[in-house]
C-alpha positions as CSV (number, residue, x, y, z in Angstrom):
1,M,84.8,20.0,4.2
2,A,83.7,21.7,0.9
3,N,80.3,22.1,0.4
4,S,79.2,19.4,-2.8
5,S,77.6,20.9,-5.4
6,I,73.7,20.8,-6.3
7,S,72.5,18.4,-8.5
8,P,71.0,20.0,-12.1
9,L,67.9,17.8,-11.2
10,A,67.1,19.5,-8.2
11,L,67.9,23.3,-9.6
12,L,65.6,22.1,-12.3
13,R,62.8,21.3,-9.5
14,A,63.7,24.4,-7.4
15,E,63.5,26.5,-10.8
16,L,59.9,25.1,-10.9
17,I,58.9,26.4,-7.6
18,K,59.8,29.6,-7.8
19,L,57.1,29.3,-10.7
20,K,54.4,28.9,-8.4
21,H,53.5,32.1,-7.5
22,S,55.0,33.8,-10.7
23,P,52.8,35.0,-13.9
24,V,54.2,32.1,-16.6
25,W,51.6,29.6,-16.1
26,Y,48.6,32.2,-16.6
27,I,50.9,33.5,-19.9
28,L,51.4,29.5,-20.7
29,L,47.8,29.1,-21.0
30,L,47.1,33.0,-22.2
31,G,49.0,31.3,-25.5
32,I,47.0,28.3,-25.6
33,F,43.6,30.0,-25.0
34,L,43.9,32.7,-27.3
35,T,45.1,30.2,-30.1
36,A,42.6,27.6,-29.4
37,S,39.3,30.4,-28.6
38,G,40.4,32.0,-31.4
39,V,40.2,29.4,-34.3
40,F,37.1,28.5,-32.2
41,L,35.1,31.3,-33.0
42,G,35.9,31.9,-36.0
43,H,34.3,29.2,-37.2
44,L,31.9,29.1,-35.0
45,M,30.3,32.7,-36.3
46,D,31.3,32.3,-40.0
47,A,29.9,28.7,-40.4
48,H,28.7,29.2,-43.2
49,N,31.5,30.2,-45.1
50,M,33.7,27.2,-43.8
51,V,31.8,24.6,-43.4
52,K,32.7,21.9,-46.4
53,L,30.7,18.9,-46.6
54,N,32.1,15.6,-47.2
55,I,35.8,16.7,-47.0
56,D,37.9,16.3,-43.5
57,P,37.9,19.6,-41.2
58,W,40.7,18.8,-39.2
59,Q,43.2,19.9,-41.8
60,R,42.0,23.1,-42.1
61,Y,41.1,23.3,-38.9
62,F,44.7,23.0,-37.8
63,K,46.1,24.9,-40.8
64,V,44.1,28.1,-39.5
65,S,45.3,27.4,-35.8
66,L,48.7,27.2,-36.8
67,A,48.8,30.2,-38.6
68,I,47.4,32.3,-35.8
69,F,49.6,30.8,-33.7
70,N,53.4,31.2,-35.8
71,L,51.9,34.5,-36.9
72,F,50.9,36.4,-33.7
73,I,50.9,34.3,-31.0
74,V,54.4,32.6,-30.5
75,V,57.0,35.7,-31.0
76,P,54.6,37.4,-28.1
77,Y,54.3,34.5,-26.4
78,L,58.4,33.3,-25.9
79,L,58.7,37.5,-25.2
80,L,56.7,36.9,-22.2
81,L,57.8,33.6,-21.0
82,V,61.7,34.4,-21.5
83,S,61.2,37.7,-19.3
84,A,58.5,36.2,-16.7
85,T,60.9,33.2,-16.0
86,V,64.3,35.8,-15.7
87,F,62.2,38.7,-13.9
88,I,61.7,36.1,-10.7
89,E,65.9,36.2,-10.0
90,Q,65.8,40.2,-11.2
91,R,62.9,41.3,-8.6
92,A,64.2,39.7,-6.1
93,D,67.7,40.8,-6.8
94,A,68.4,37.2,-5.9
95,W,71.5,36.6,-8.6
96,K,74.2,36.8,-5.7
97,Y,72.8,34.6,-3.9
98,L,72.2,32.1,-6.1
99,Y,76.7,32.5,-6.8
100,A,76.9,32.0,-3.5
101,L,75.9,28.4,-3.9
102,P,78.2,25.1,-4.4
103,S,77.3,25.0,-7.9
104,G,78.9,27.0,-10.9
105,R,77.3,30.2,-12.4
106,G,77.4,28.7,-15.7
107,V,74.8,25.8,-13.9
108,F,72.4,28.4,-13.2
109,Y,72.4,29.5,-16.4
110,I,71.7,26.3,-18.2
111,T,69.1,25.3,-15.6
112,K,67.3,27.9,-16.2
113,L,67.3,27.8,-19.9
114,V,66.2,24.6,-20.3
115,L,63.1,25.5,-17.7
116,I,62.2,27.6,-20.7
117,L,62.8,25.2,-23.1
118,L,60.3,22.5,-21.4
119,L,57.7,25.3,-20.5
120,Y,58.0,25.7,-24.2
121,L,57.2,22.3,-25.3
122,F,54.6,21.5,-22.6
123,S,52.8,25.0,-24.1
124,L,52.8,23.2,-27.5
125,A,51.9,20.0,-26.3
126,M,48.9,21.3,-24.6
127,L,48.4,23.5,-27.7
128,I,47.3,20.0,-29.4
129,V,45.2,19.2,-26.9
130,G,43.4,22.2,-26.7
131,L,42.9,22.0,-30.7
132,V,41.6,19.0,-31.0
133,L,39.2,19.3,-27.4
134,S,38.4,22.7,-29.3
135,G,37.8,21.1,-32.6
136,Y,35.1,18.9,-31.1
137,L,33.4,21.3,-28.7
138,L,32.5,23.0,-32.1
139,N,31.2,19.6,-33.6
140,V,28.6,19.6,-30.6
141,F,27.5,23.4,-31.8
142,L,27.7,23.0,-35.3
143,P,27.2,19.0,-36.3
144,E,27.9,20.0,-40.0
145,Y,31.4,20.4,-39.8
146,E,31.5,16.8,-39.4
147,F,34.7,16.3,-36.8
148,T,33.5,13.3,-35.5
149,Y,33.4,11.6,-38.7
150,Y,37.3,12.0,-39.2
151,Q,40.5,11.2,-37.1
152,P,42.3,14.3,-36.8
153,D,46.2,13.7,-38.0
154,L,47.8,14.4,-34.6
155,L,51.2,12.7,-36.1
156,N,51.3,15.7,-38.8
157,L,50.0,18.1,-36.3
158,I,53.2,17.3,-34.2
159,E,55.5,17.7,-36.9
160,F,53.9,21.0,-37.6
161,M,55.1,21.9,-33.9
162,R,58.5,20.0,-34.0
163,H,59.3,22.7,-36.8
164,F,57.7,25.4,-34.8
165,F,59.7,24.6,-31.9
166,I,63.3,24.4,-33.5
167,A,62.2,27.9,-35.2
168,S,62.0,29.1,-32.1
169,L,65.4,28.3,-30.7
170,G,67.3,31.5,-32.0
171,L,64.5,33.3,-30.4
172,I,64.5,31.8,-27.6
173,A,68.6,32.2,-26.7
174,W,68.6,35.6,-28.0
175,Q,65.7,37.1,-25.8
176,Y,67.1,35.0,-23.5
177,W,70.7,36.6,-23.2
178,L,69.2,40.0,-23.8
179,S,66.9,39.3,-20.3
180,L,70.3,38.4,-18.4
181,R,72.3,41.7,-19.9
182,F,69.4,44.4,-19.0
183,K,68.0,44.7,-15.1
184,N,65.2,46.9,-16.6
185,I,62.8,43.8,-18.0
186,L,61.1,46.7,-20.6
187,V,64.7,47.5,-22.5
188,P,64.6,43.4,-23.4
189,L,60.8,43.7,-24.0
190,G,60.8,46.5,-26.1
191,I,63.5,45.3,-28.1
192,G,61.8,42.2,-29.0
193,V,58.4,44.1,-29.5
194,F,60.0,46.0,-32.1
195,G,61.7,42.8,-33.3
196,F,58.4,41.0,-33.6
197,V,56.8,44.2,-35.7
198,L,60.1,44.3,-37.6
199,G,59.6,40.1,-38.2
200,I,56.3,40.5,-39.7
201,I,57.2,43.0,-41.9
202,M,60.0,41.1,-43.5
203,S,58.1,38.2,-43.6
204,A,55.0,39.3,-45.2
205,T,57.3,41.6,-47.9
206,G,59.3,38.5,-48.9
207,Q,62.9,39.8,-47.3
208,K,65.5,37.2,-47.4
209,I,66.8,39.1,-44.5
210,A,63.9,37.6,-42.5
211,L,66.2,34.5,-42.4
212,Y,69.0,36.2,-40.3
213,L,65.9,37.8,-37.7
214,P,65.1,35.4,-35.0
215,Y,62.0,37.0,-34.7
216,A,60.9,36.4,-38.0
217,L,61.9,32.3,-38.3
218,P,59.1,31.0,-36.5
219,M,56.8,32.7,-38.8
220,I,58.3,31.4,-42.2
221,V,59.2,28.5,-41.4
222,K,56.2,26.4,-42.6
223,D,54.6,27.5,-45.3
224,M,50.7,28.3,-44.2
225,D,50.2,30.3,-47.5
226,M,50.5,34.0,-46.1
227,F,53.6,34.9,-47.1
228,R,55.9,34.1,-50.6
229,N,58.9,31.8,-49.2
230,E,60.6,31.5,-52.5
231,Y,64.2,31.5,-49.9
232,I,62.9,28.8,-47.7
233,A,64.8,25.8,-48.8
234,P,65.8,22.0,-47.9
235,S,69.4,22.1,-46.1
236,F,71.8,19.4,-46.3
237,I,70.3,17.5,-42.5
238,N,67.4,15.4,-43.6
239,G,64.4,16.9,-41.9
240,L,65.3,20.0,-41.7
241,N,65.3,23.5,-43.4
242,N,67.7,26.2,-43.7
243,V,65.4,28.4,-41.5
244,E,65.5,25.8,-38.6
245,L,69.3,25.4,-39.6
246,H,69.4,29.2,-38.8
247,S,67.3,29.7,-35.3
248,I,70.1,26.3,-34.4
249,A,73.0,28.6,-35.5
250,F,71.5,31.6,-33.6
251,F,70.3,29.0,-30.3
252,L,74.1,27.9,-30.0
253,V,75.9,31.6,-30.6
254,F,73.6,33.3,-28.3
255,G,73.8,30.7,-26.2
256,L,77.1,30.0,-25.8
257,L,77.5,33.8,-25.9
258,G,74.8,33.7,-22.1
259,Y,76.9,31.7,-21.1
260,W,80.2,33.2,-21.3
261,W,78.7,36.5,-20.5
262,E,77.4,34.8,-17.6
263,N,80.4,34.0,-15.9
264,K,82.4,37.1,-16.5
265,R,79.8,39.7,-15.6
266,E,79.9,40.9,-12.0
267,V,77.0,40.4,-10.0
268,V,76.9,43.1,-6.6
């Protein structure tokens, strides 16, 4: 009698179990910690210039935090997250064992991609919590910031995170395909680091080519008063700009390419 295929939910649970002793959770916590602690220490050490009485401090606090996150943190964080998730199988040479299971190859490919997206969503949610808590903690040391006199605009912060998530989809799919394409983890990481540096240069100099570079899209999706964003425009889809549409297009192209390649490649 033929074995029945494993349910996607069971595969997702199995992937989560694999992460138990992997560096993924440390990477996730590190990304949150670096962002929250960086803006916290900046406000703590430069209170003389930062404090503005009778002005909502949360708006500026969140804006500075998100500027740090989208310029310095999000791309390296996603490079490490994708590489570490795929490296679990590469280190154990486990792909051939996975493909011996009754589920098709495409199911494993999609399950791991969904896991990466869920981990990224979880990290964004935890970042929101970390920023709010760090703001209240800062108020303990420096009450003149007046954080407790105002309510943090969580809906606006969540909206920012939504844009970051969509703008990161293309990078995730591209880096995921690279990580599967090369058995050596250093190759996709090296390409990713080069792309990160190139993305900063293209974004900072206002080059329109940044719209076609997955590494630059999370940096330019929202105007954080850091780059010239004249080429950013609303799209034909309400609530999405052209940066997000480019990211979705990259996600579909490289997601489907990876799915096709994963079903065709030989595993020995």
